[in-house]
PDB file of N, CA, C and O in Angstrom:
ATOM      1  N   MET A   1       0.841  -1.190   0.000  1.00  0.00           N
ATOM      2  CA  MET A   1       0.000   0.000   0.000  1.00  0.00           C
ATOM      3  C   MET A   1       0.882   1.248   0.000  1.00  0.00           C
ATOM      4  O   MET A   1       1.755   1.407   0.853  1.00  0.00           O
ATOM      5  N   ARG A   2       0.644   2.104  -0.946  1.00  0.00           N
ATOM      6  CA  ARG A   2       1.425   3.335  -1.038  1.00  0.00           C
ATOM      7  C   ARG A   2       0.776   4.445  -0.216  1.00  0.00           C
ATOM      8  O   ARG A   2      -0.447   4.592  -0.214  1.00  0.00           O
ATOM      9  N   VAL A   3       1.594   5.218   0.477  1.00  0.00           N
ATOM     10  CA  VAL A   3       1.106   6.378   1.209  1.00  0.00           C
ATOM     11  C   VAL A   3       1.012   7.542   0.235  1.00  0.00           C
ATOM     12  O   VAL A   3       1.999   7.913  -0.400  1.00  0.00           O
ATOM     13  N   GLN A   4      -0.156   8.101   0.123  1.00  0.00           N
ATOM     14  CA  GLN A   4      -0.332   9.232  -0.797  1.00  0.00           C
ATOM     15  C   GLN A   4       0.152  10.501  -0.123  1.00  0.00           C
ATOM     16  O   GLN A   4      -0.281  10.844   0.977  1.00  0.00           O
ATOM     17  N   ARG A   5       1.028  11.170  -0.779  1.00  0.00           N
ATOM     18  CA  ARG A   5       1.529  12.423  -0.258  1.00  0.00           C
ATOM     19  C   ARG A   5       0.662  13.556  -0.791  1.00  0.00           C
ATOM     20  O   ARG A   5       0.255  13.556  -1.953  1.00  0.00           O
ATOM     21  N   TRP A   6       0.387  14.526   0.090  1.00  0.00           N
ATOM     22  CA  TRP A   6      -0.438  15.658  -0.344  1.00  0.00           C
ATOM     23  C   TRP A   6       0.382  16.564  -1.231  1.00  0.00           C
ATOM     24  O   TRP A   6       1.495  16.962  -0.888  1.00  0.00           O
ATOM     25  N   MET A   7      -0.182  16.880  -2.367  1.00  0.00           N
ATOM     26  CA  MET A   7       0.480  17.787  -3.295  1.00  0.00           C
ATOM     27  C   MET A   7      -0.433  18.997  -3.504  1.00  0.00           C
ATOM     28  O   MET A   7      -1.629  18.839  -3.746  1.00  0.00           O
ATOM     29  N   PRO A   8       0.126  20.191  -3.412  1.00  0.00           N
ATOM     30  CA  PRO A   8      -0.720  21.382  -3.588  1.00  0.00           C
ATOM     31  C   PRO A   8      -1.264  21.469  -5.010  1.00  0.00           C
ATOM     32  O   PRO A   8      -0.550  21.218  -5.981  1.00  0.00           O
ATOM     33  N   ALA A   9      -2.541  21.829  -5.110  1.00  0.00           N
ATOM     34  CA  ALA A   9      -3.146  22.021  -6.423  1.00  0.00           C
ATOM     35  C   ALA A   9      -2.582  23.269  -7.096  1.00  0.00           C
ATOM     36  O   ALA A   9      -2.500  23.351  -8.322  1.00  0.00           O
ATOM     37  N   ARG A  10      -2.202  24.224  -6.281  1.00  0.00           N
ATOM     38  CA  ARG A  10      -1.599  25.440  -6.812  1.00  0.00           C
ATOM     39  C   ARG A  10      -0.414  25.802  -5.912  1.00  0.00           C
ATOM     40  O   ARG A  10      -0.402  25.435  -4.737  1.00  0.00           O
ATOM     41  N   PRO A  11       0.549  26.494  -6.430  1.00  0.00           N
ATOM     42  CA  PRO A  11       1.728  26.847  -5.620  1.00  0.00           C
ATOM     43  C   PRO A  11       1.331  27.679  -4.400  1.00  0.00           C
ATOM     44  O   PRO A  11       0.513  28.593  -4.504  1.00  0.00           O
ATOM     45  N   GLY A  12       1.905  27.363  -3.268  1.00  0.00           N
ATOM     46  CA  GLY A  12       1.648  28.115  -2.046  1.00  0.00           C
ATOM     47  C   GLY A  12       0.442  27.643  -1.260  1.00  0.00           C
ATOM     48  O   GLY A  12       0.178  28.165  -0.176  1.00  0.00           O
ATOM     49  N   ALA A  13      -0.304  26.664  -1.775  1.00  0.00           N
ATOM     50  CA  ALA A  13      -1.462  26.153  -1.036  1.00  0.00           C
ATOM     51  C   ALA A  13      -0.970  25.398   0.198  1.00  0.00           C
ATOM     52  O   ALA A  13       0.083  24.761   0.181  1.00  0.00           O
ATOM     53  N   ARG A  14      -1.749  25.484   1.253  1.00  0.00           N
ATOM     54  CA  ARG A  14      -1.344  24.816   2.490  1.00  0.00           C
ATOM     55  C   ARG A  14      -2.017  23.452   2.596  1.00  0.00           C
ATOM     56  O   ARG A  14      -3.121  23.261   2.085  1.00  0.00           O
ATOM     57  N   PRO A  15      -1.364  22.513   3.251  1.00  0.00           N
ATOM     58  CA  PRO A  15      -2.001  21.203   3.442  1.00  0.00           C
ATOM     59  C   PRO A  15      -3.216  21.324   4.359  1.00  0.00           C
ATOM     60  O   PRO A  15      -3.332  22.293   5.110  1.00  0.00           O
ATOM     61  N   PRO A  16      -4.123  20.344   4.302  1.00  0.00           N
ATOM     62  CA  PRO A  16      -5.357  20.414   5.111  1.00  0.00           C
ATOM     63  C   PRO A  16      -5.101  20.603   6.603  1.00  0.00           C
ATOM     64  O   PRO A  16      -5.848  21.316   7.273  1.00  0.00           O
ATOM     65  N   VAL A  17      -4.058  19.974   7.126  1.00  0.00           N
ATOM     66  CA  VAL A  17      -3.760  20.115   8.566  1.00  0.00           C
ATOM     67  C   VAL A  17      -3.409  21.568   8.880  1.00  0.00           C
ATOM     68  O   VAL A  17      -3.839  22.110   9.899  1.00  0.00           O
ATOM     69  N   ALA A  18      -2.634  22.190   8.010  1.00  0.00           N
ATOM     70  CA  ALA A  18      -2.269  23.593   8.231  1.00  0.00           C
ATOM     71  C   ALA A  18      -3.501  24.487   8.121  1.00  0.00           C
ATOM     72  O   ALA A  18      -3.630  25.458   8.866  1.00  0.00           O
ATOM     73  N   GLN A  19      -4.402  24.169   7.201  1.00  0.00           N
ATOM     74  CA  GLN A  19      -5.635  24.949   7.066  1.00  0.00           C
ATOM     75  C   GLN A  19      -6.489  24.819   8.321  1.00  0.00           C
ATOM     76  O   GLN A  19      -7.053  25.803   8.802  1.00  0.00           O
ATOM     77  N   ALA A  20      -6.582  23.603   8.849  1.00  0.00           N
ATOM     78  CA  ALA A  20      -7.364  23.379  10.072  1.00  0.00           C
ATOM     79  C   ALA A  20      -6.736  24.116  11.250  1.00  0.00           C
ATOM     80  O   ALA A  20      -7.436  24.721  12.061  1.00  0.00           O
ATOM     81  N   ALA A  21      -5.407  24.058  11.334  1.00  0.00           N
ATOM     82  CA  ALA A  21      -4.715  24.760  12.425  1.00  0.00           C
ATOM     83  C   ALA A  21      -4.956  26.265  12.329  1.00  0.00           C
ATOM     84  O   ALA A  21      -5.181  26.934  13.338  1.00  0.00           O
ATOM     85  N   ALA A  22      -4.907  26.785  11.112  1.00  0.00           N
ATOM     86  CA  ALA A  22      -5.147  28.223  10.928  1.00  0.00           C
ATOM     87  C   ALA A  22      -6.579  28.581  11.312  1.00  0.00           C
ATOM     88  O   ALA A  22      -6.825  29.640  11.891  1.00  0.00           O
ATOM     89  N   ALA A  23      -7.519  27.700  10.992  1.00  0.00           N
ATOM     90  CA  ALA A  23      -8.917  27.959  11.363  1.00  0.00           C
ATOM     91  C   ALA A  23      -9.083  27.963  12.878  1.00  0.00           C
ATOM     92  O   ALA A  23      -9.827  28.780  13.420  1.00  0.00           O
ATOM     93  N   VAL A  24      -8.393  27.054  13.562  1.00  0.00           N
ATOM     94  CA  VAL A  24      -8.461  27.016  15.031  1.00  0.00           C
ATOM     95  C   VAL A  24      -7.871  28.294  15.611  1.00  0.00           C
ATOM     96  O   VAL A  24      -8.444  28.895  16.519  1.00  0.00           O
ATOM     97  N   VAL A  25      -6.731  28.704  15.084  1.00  0.00           N
ATOM     98  CA  VAL A  25      -6.095  29.937  15.581  1.00  0.00           C
ATOM     99  C   VAL A  25      -7.010  31.132  15.357  1.00  0.00           C
ATOM    100  O   VAL A  25      -7.158  31.979  16.238  1.00  0.00           O
ATOM    101  N   ARG A  26      -7.631  31.203  14.167  1.00  0.00           N
ATOM    102  CA  ARG A  26      -8.561  32.299  13.877  1.00  0.00           C
ATOM    103  C   ARG A  26      -9.733  32.306  14.851  1.00  0.00           C
ATOM    104  O   ARG A  26     -10.133  33.358  15.350  1.00  0.00           O
ATOM    105  N   THR A  27     -10.280  31.119  15.117  1.00  0.00           N
ATOM    106  CA  THR A  27     -11.432  31.024  16.027  1.00  0.00           C
ATOM    107  C   THR A  27     -11.040  31.444  17.432  1.00  0.00           C
ATOM    108  O   THR A  27     -11.766  32.189  18.091  1.00  0.00           O
ATOM    109  N   VAL A  28      -9.894  30.964  17.888  1.00  0.00           N
ATOM    110  CA  VAL A  28      -9.426  31.343  19.235  1.00  0.00           C
ATOM    111  C   VAL A  28      -9.218  32.853  19.305  1.00  0.00           C
ATOM    112  O   VAL A  28      -9.571  33.486  20.301  1.00  0.00           O
ATOM    113  N   TRP A  29      -8.648  33.426  18.253  1.00  0.00           N
ATOM    114  CA  TRP A  29      -8.412  34.885  18.209  1.00  0.00           C
ATOM    115  C   TRP A  29      -9.732  35.642  18.277  1.00  0.00           C
ATOM    116  O   TRP A  29      -9.850  36.630  19.003  1.00  0.00           O
ATOM    117  N   GLN A  30     -10.723  35.179  17.522  1.00  0.00           N
ATOM    118  CA  GLN A  30     -12.018  35.852  17.517  1.00  0.00           C
ATOM    119  C   GLN A  30     -12.691  35.757  18.879  1.00  0.00           C
ATOM    120  O   GLN A  30     -13.272  36.730  19.359  1.00  0.00           O
ATOM    121  N   VAL A  31     -12.611  34.581  19.502  1.00  0.00           N
ATOM    122  CA  VAL A  31     -13.190  34.409  20.844  1.00  0.00           C
ATOM    123  C   VAL A  31     -12.493  35.350  21.819  1.00  0.00           C
ATOM    124  O   VAL A  31     -13.139  35.963  22.669  1.00  0.00           O
ATOM    125  N   ARG A  32     -11.188  35.460  21.694  1.00  0.00           N
ATOM    126  CA  ARG A  32     -10.430  36.358  22.576  1.00  0.00           C
ATOM    127  C   ARG A  32     -10.857  37.811  22.381  1.00  0.00           C
ATOM    128  O   ARG A  32     -11.006  38.557  23.349  1.00  0.00           O
ATOM    129  N   GLN A  33     -11.053  38.207  21.118  1.00  0.00           N
ATOM    130  CA  GLN A  33     -11.493  39.573  20.828  1.00  0.00           C
ATOM    131  C   GLN A  33     -12.864  39.844  21.446  1.00  0.00           C
ATOM    132  O   GLN A  33     -13.077  40.889  22.061  1.00  0.00           O
ATOM    133  N   VAL A  34     -13.783  38.904  21.282  1.00  0.00           N
ATOM    134  CA  VAL A  34     -15.132  39.050  21.845  1.00  0.00           C
ATOM    135  C   VAL A  34     -15.043  39.133  23.364  1.00  0.00           C
ATOM    136  O   VAL A  34     -15.734  39.941  23.984  1.00  0.00           O
ATOM    137  N   TRP A  35     -14.201  38.306  23.962  1.00  0.00           N
ATOM    138  CA  TRP A  35     -14.037  38.313  25.421  1.00  0.00           C
ATOM    139  C   TRP A  35     -13.518  39.672  25.894  1.00  0.00           C
ATOM    140  O   TRP A  35     -13.978  40.195  26.909  1.00  0.00           O
ATOM    141  N   GLN A  36     -12.571  40.237  25.166  1.00  0.00           N
ATOM    142  CA  GLN A  36     -12.037  41.540  25.568  1.00  0.00           C
ATOM    143  C   GLN A  36     -13.099  42.629  25.457  1.00  0.00           C
ATOM    144  O   GLN A  36     -13.192  43.494  26.328  1.00  0.00           O
ATOM    145  N   VAL A  37     -13.890  42.593  24.405  1.00  0.00           N
ATOM    146  CA  VAL A  37     -14.978  43.560  24.263  1.00  0.00           C
ATOM    147  C   VAL A  37     -15.959  43.410  25.410  1.00  0.00           C
ATOM    148  O   VAL A  37     -16.424  44.401  25.973  1.00  0.00           O
ATOM    149  N   TRP A  38     -16.277  42.156  25.759  1.00  0.00           N
ATOM    150  CA  TRP A  38     -17.185  41.885  26.875  1.00  0.00           C
ATOM    151  C   TRP A  38     -16.631  42.461  28.171  1.00  0.00           C
ATOM    152  O   TRP A  38     -17.370  43.058  28.953  1.00  0.00           O
ATOM    153  N   GLN A  39     -15.332  42.284  28.401  1.00  0.00           N
ATOM    154  CA  GLN A  39     -14.722  42.804  29.624  1.00  0.00           C
ATOM    155  C   GLN A  39     -14.779  44.331  29.657  1.00  0.00           C
ATOM    156  O   GLN A  39     -15.071  44.912  30.702  1.00  0.00           O
ATOM    157  N   VAL A  40     -14.512  44.971  28.554  1.00  0.00           N
ATOM    158  CA  VAL A  40     -14.594  46.438  28.488  1.00  0.00           C
ATOM    159  C   VAL A  40     -16.023  46.886  28.788  1.00  0.00           C
ATOM    160  O   VAL A  40     -16.238  47.860  29.509  1.00  0.00           O
ATOM    161  N   TRP A  41     -17.005  46.163  28.226  1.00  0.00           N
ATOM    162  CA  TRP A  41     -18.414  46.473  28.474  1.00  0.00           C
ATOM    163  C   TRP A  41     -18.736  46.354  29.955  1.00  0.00           C
ATOM    164  O   TRP A  41     -19.445  47.195  30.507  1.00  0.00           O
ATOM    165  N   GLN A  42     -18.215  45.310  30.605  1.00  0.00           N
ATOM    166  CA  GLN A  42     -18.475  45.111  32.039  1.00  0.00           C
ATOM    167  C   GLN A  42     -17.872  46.250  32.863  1.00  0.00           C
ATOM    168  O   GLN A  42     -18.505  46.758  33.788  1.00  0.00           O
ATOM    169  N   VAL A  43     -16.662  46.640  32.523  1.00  0.00           N
ATOM    170  CA  VAL A  43     -16.011  47.749  33.234  1.00  0.00           C
ATOM    171  C   VAL A  43     -16.825  49.033  33.049  1.00  0.00           C
ATOM    172  O   VAL A  43     -17.007  49.806  33.990  1.00  0.00           O
ATOM    173  N   TRP A  44     -17.310  49.246  31.825  1.00  0.00           N
ATOM    174  CA  TRP A  44     -18.142  50.426  31.543  1.00  0.00           C
ATOM    175  C   TRP A  44     -19.403  50.407  32.397  1.00  0.00           C
ATOM    176  O   TRP A  44     -19.798  51.439  32.941  1.00  0.00           O
ATOM    177  N   GLN A  45     -20.039  49.243  32.521  1.00  0.00           N
ATOM    178  CA  GLN A  45     -21.254  49.134  33.320  1.00  0.00           C
ATOM    179  C   GLN A  45     -20.972  49.438  34.795  1.00  0.00           C
ATOM    180  O   GLN A  45     -21.731  50.157  35.444  1.00  0.00           O
ATOM    181  N   VAL A  46     -19.884  48.889  35.308  1.00  0.00           N
ATOM    182  CA  VAL A  46     -19.516  49.152  36.702  1.00  0.00           C
ATOM    183  C   VAL A  46     -19.254  50.647  36.900  1.00  0.00           C
ATOM    184  O   VAL A  46     -19.661  51.227  37.907  1.00  0.00           O
ATOM    185  N   TRP A  47     -18.575  51.260  35.937  1.00  0.00           N
ATOM    186  CA  TRP A  47     -18.302  52.700  36.004  1.00  0.00           C
ATOM    187  C   TRP A  47     -19.597  53.498  36.048  1.00  0.00           C
ATOM    188  O   TRP A  47     -19.714  54.449  36.821  1.00  0.00           O
ATOM    189  N   GLN A  48     -20.565  53.121  35.229  1.00  0.00           N
ATOM    190  CA  GLN A  48     -21.848  53.819  35.205  1.00  0.00           C
ATOM    191  C   GLN A  48     -22.564  53.691  36.554  1.00  0.00           C
ATOM    192  O   GLN A  48     -23.075  54.677  37.086  1.00  0.00           O
ATOM    193  N   VAL A  49     -22.595  52.495  37.092  1.00  0.00           N
ATOM    194  CA  VAL A  49     -23.240  52.280  38.403  1.00  0.00           C
ATOM    195  C   VAL A  49     -22.541  53.114  39.464  1.00  0.00           C
ATOM    196  O   VAL A  49     -23.193  53.714  40.318  1.00  0.00           O
ATOM    197  N   TRP A  50     -21.204  53.152  39.412  1.00  0.00           N
ATOM    198  CA  TRP A  50     -20.425  53.946  40.376  1.00  0.00           C
ATOM    199  C   TRP A  50     -20.782  55.431  40.270  1.00  0.00           C
ATOM    200  O   TRP A  50     -20.938  56.112  41.283  1.00  0.00           O
ATOM    201  N   GLN A  51     -20.909  55.923  39.041  1.00  0.00           N
ATOM    202  CA  GLN A  51     -21.256  57.326  38.834  1.00  0.00           C
ATOM    203  C   GLN A  51     -22.632  57.649  39.418  1.00  0.00           C
ATOM    204  O   GLN A  51     -22.802  58.667  40.088  1.00  0.00           O
ATOM    205  N   VAL A  52     -23.605  56.784  39.163  1.00  0.00           N
ATOM    206  CA  VAL A  52     -24.956  56.996  39.694  1.00  0.00           C
ATOM    207  C   VAL A  52     -24.919  56.994  41.214  1.00  0.00           C
ATOM    208  O   VAL A  52     -25.554  57.830  41.857  1.00  0.00           O
ATOM    209  N   TRP A  53     -24.171  56.052  41.790  1.00  0.00           N
ATOM    210  CA  TRP A  53     -24.065  55.969  43.253  1.00  0.00           C
ATOM    211  C   TRP A  53     -23.439  57.245  43.814  1.00  0.00           C
ATOM    212  O   TRP A  53     -23.898  57.785  44.820  1.00  0.00           O
ATOM    213  N   GLN A  54     -22.394  57.714  43.154  1.00  0.00           N
ATOM    214  CA  GLN A  54     -21.737  58.952  43.602  1.00  0.00           C
ATOM    215  C   GLN A  54     -22.710  60.125  43.591  1.00  0.00           C
ATOM    216  O   GLN A  54     -22.755  60.907  44.541  1.00  0.00           O
ATOM    217  N   MET A  55     -23.485  60.249  42.524  1.00  0.00           N
ATOM    218  CA  MET A  55     -24.436  61.357  42.421  1.00  0.00           C
ATOM    219  C   MET A  55     -25.500  61.262  43.512  1.00  0.00           C
ATOM    220  O   MET A  55     -25.916  62.277  44.070  1.00  0.00           O
ATOM    221  N   ARG A  56     -25.929  60.062  43.807  1.00  0.00           N
ATOM    222  CA  ARG A  56     -26.917  59.899  44.889  1.00  0.00           C
ATOM    223  C   ARG A  56     -26.329  60.299  46.229  1.00  0.00           C
ATOM    224  O   ARG A  56     -27.000  60.928  47.047  1.00  0.00           O
ATOM    225  N   GLN A  57     -25.066  59.930  46.453  1.00  0.00           N
ATOM    226  CA  GLN A  57     -24.409  60.311  47.703  1.00  0.00           C
ATOM    227  C   GLN A  57     -24.331  61.836  47.807  1.00  0.00           C
ATOM    228  O   GLN A  57     -24.619  62.411  48.857  1.00  0.00           O
ATOM    229  N   VAL A  58     -23.944  62.471  46.727  1.00  0.00           N
ATOM    230  CA  VAL A  58     -23.825  63.945  46.721  1.00  0.00           C
ATOM    231  C   VAL A  58     -25.190  64.567  47.003  1.00  0.00           C
ATOM    232  O   VAL A  58     -25.301  65.516  47.779  1.00  0.00           O
ATOM    233  N   ARG A  59     -26.231  64.022  46.362  1.00  0.00           N
ATOM    234  CA  ARG A  59     -27.582  64.551  46.551  1.00  0.00           C
ATOM    235  C   ARG A  59     -28.012  64.419  48.022  1.00  0.00           C
ATOM    236  O   ARG A  59     -28.598  65.342  48.588  1.00  0.00           O
ATOM    237  N   GLN A  60     -27.716  63.267  48.628  1.00  0.00           N
ATOM    238  CA  GLN A  60     -28.097  63.059  50.033  1.00  0.00           C
ATOM    239  C   GLN A  60     -27.361  64.028  50.946  1.00  0.00           C
ATOM    240  O   GLN A  60     -27.945  64.585  51.876  1.00  0.00           O
ATOM    241  N   VAL A  61     -26.081  64.222  50.676  1.00  0.00           N
ATOM    242  CA  VAL A  61     -25.295  65.146  51.510  1.00  0.00           C
ATOM    243  C   VAL A  61     -25.850  66.568  51.386  1.00  0.00           C
ATOM    244  O   VAL A  61     -25.949  67.295  52.375  1.00  0.00           O
ATOM    245  N   ARG A  62     -26.210  66.951  50.161  1.00  0.00           N
ATOM    246  CA  ARG A  62     -26.780  68.290  49.964  1.00  0.00           C
ATOM    247  C   ARG A  62     -28.102  68.448  50.693  1.00  0.00           C
ATOM    248  O   ARG A  62     -28.367  69.503  51.270  1.00  0.00           O
ATOM    249  N   GLN A  63     -28.939  67.413  50.676  1.00  0.00           N
ATOM    250  CA  GLN A  63     -30.228  67.484  51.365  1.00  0.00           C
ATOM    251  C   GLN A  63     -30.019  67.645  52.862  1.00  0.00           C
ATOM    252  O   GLN A  63     -30.670  68.471  53.501  1.00  0.00           O
ATOM    253  N   VAL A  64     -29.110  66.852  53.418  1.00  0.00           N
ATOM    254  CA  VAL A  64     -28.827  66.959  54.853  1.00  0.00           C
ATOM    255  C   VAL A  64     -28.280  68.349  55.170  1.00  0.00           C
ATOM    256  O   VAL A  64     -28.661  68.970  56.162  1.00  0.00           O
ATOM    257  N   TRP A  65     -27.394  68.818  54.321  1.00  0.00           N
ATOM    258  CA  TRP A  65     -26.782  70.118  54.542  1.00  0.00           C
ATOM    259  C   TRP A  65     -27.842  71.228  54.503  1.00  0.00           C
ATOM    260  O   TRP A  65     -27.783  72.170  55.293  1.00  0.00           O
ATOM    261  N   GLN A  66     -28.804  71.117  53.592  1.00  0.00           N
ATOM    262  CA  GLN A  66     -29.862  72.125  53.497  1.00  0.00           C
ATOM    263  C   GLN A  66     -30.837  72.050  54.679  1.00  0.00           C
ATOM    264  O   GLN A  66     -31.423  73.062  55.063  1.00  0.00           O
ATOM    265  N   MET A  67     -31.007  70.875  55.246  1.00  0.00           N
ATOM    266  CA  MET A  67     -31.940  70.746  56.367  1.00  0.00           C
ATOM    267  C   MET A  67     -31.347  71.270  57.662  1.00  0.00           C
ATOM    268  O   MET A  67     -32.078  71.628  58.585  1.00  0.00           O
ATOM    269  N   GLN A  68     -30.024  71.316  57.732  1.00  0.00           N
ATOM    270  CA  GLN A  68     -29.393  71.795  58.960  1.00  0.00           C
ATOM    271  C   GLN A  68     -29.641  73.298  59.112  1.00  0.00           C
ATOM    272  O   GLN A  68     -29.958  74.004  58.154  1.00  0.00           O
ATOM    273  N   ALA A  69     -29.483  73.749  60.343  1.00  0.00           N
ATOM    274  CA  ALA A  69     -29.675  75.179  60.616  1.00  0.00           C
ATOM    275  C   ALA A  69     -28.611  75.991  59.874  1.00  0.00           C
ATOM    276  O   ALA A  69     -27.470  75.548  59.740  1.00  0.00           O
ATOM    277  N   PRO A  70     -28.984  77.170  59.395  1.00  0.00           N
ATOM    278  CA  PRO A  70     -28.005  78.009  58.676  1.00  0.00           C
ATOM    279  C   PRO A  70     -26.759  78.325  59.505  1.00  0.00           C
ATOM    280  O   PRO A  70     -25.681  78.518  58.944  1.00  0.00           O
ATOM    281  N   ALA A  71     -26.891  78.378  60.802  1.00  0.00           N
ATOM    282  CA  ALA A  71     -25.743  78.707  61.660  1.00  0.00           C
ATOM    283  C   ALA A  71     -24.721  77.568  61.662  1.00  0.00           C
ATOM    284  O   ALA A  71     -23.536  77.794  61.903  1.00  0.00           O
ATOM    285  N   ALA A  72     -25.180  76.356  61.394  1.00  0.00           N
ATOM    286  CA  ALA A  72     -24.266  75.216  61.425  1.00  0.00           C
ATOM    287  C   ALA A  72     -23.446  75.104  60.144  1.00  0.00           C
ATOM    288  O   ALA A  72     -22.510  74.308  60.078  1.00  0.00           O
ATOM    289  N   ARG A  73     -23.784  75.884  59.138  1.00  0.00           N
ATOM    290  CA  ARG A  73     -23.049  75.793  57.873  1.00  0.00           C
ATOM    291  C   ARG A  73     -21.690  76.481  57.995  1.00  0.00           C
ATOM    292  O   ARG A  73     -21.542  77.469  58.715  1.00  0.00           O
ATOM    293  N   PRO A  74     -20.730  75.956  57.299  1.00  0.00           N
ATOM    294  CA  PRO A  74     -19.388  76.586  57.376  1.00  0.00           C
ATOM    295  C   PRO A  74     -19.360  77.925  56.649  1.00  0.00           C
ATOM    296  O   PRO A  74     -18.323  78.586  56.613  1.00  0.00           O
TER     297      PRO A  74
END
């Protein structure tokens, strides 16, 4: 039984194993890109929640400050 060697149909063509490996690398790269975008989105969401919380804190402090007697203000 002869072992058939893969011969490129055109110059520079890659063997099937190399094509499969390249497809795996591409898929892993794309998954990594999506994961990074997801992480940036999560950080953005946390930042937004933090900003809202900060504004609420400021609002509460202002309300307390306004309710205090004018003499107690600095």
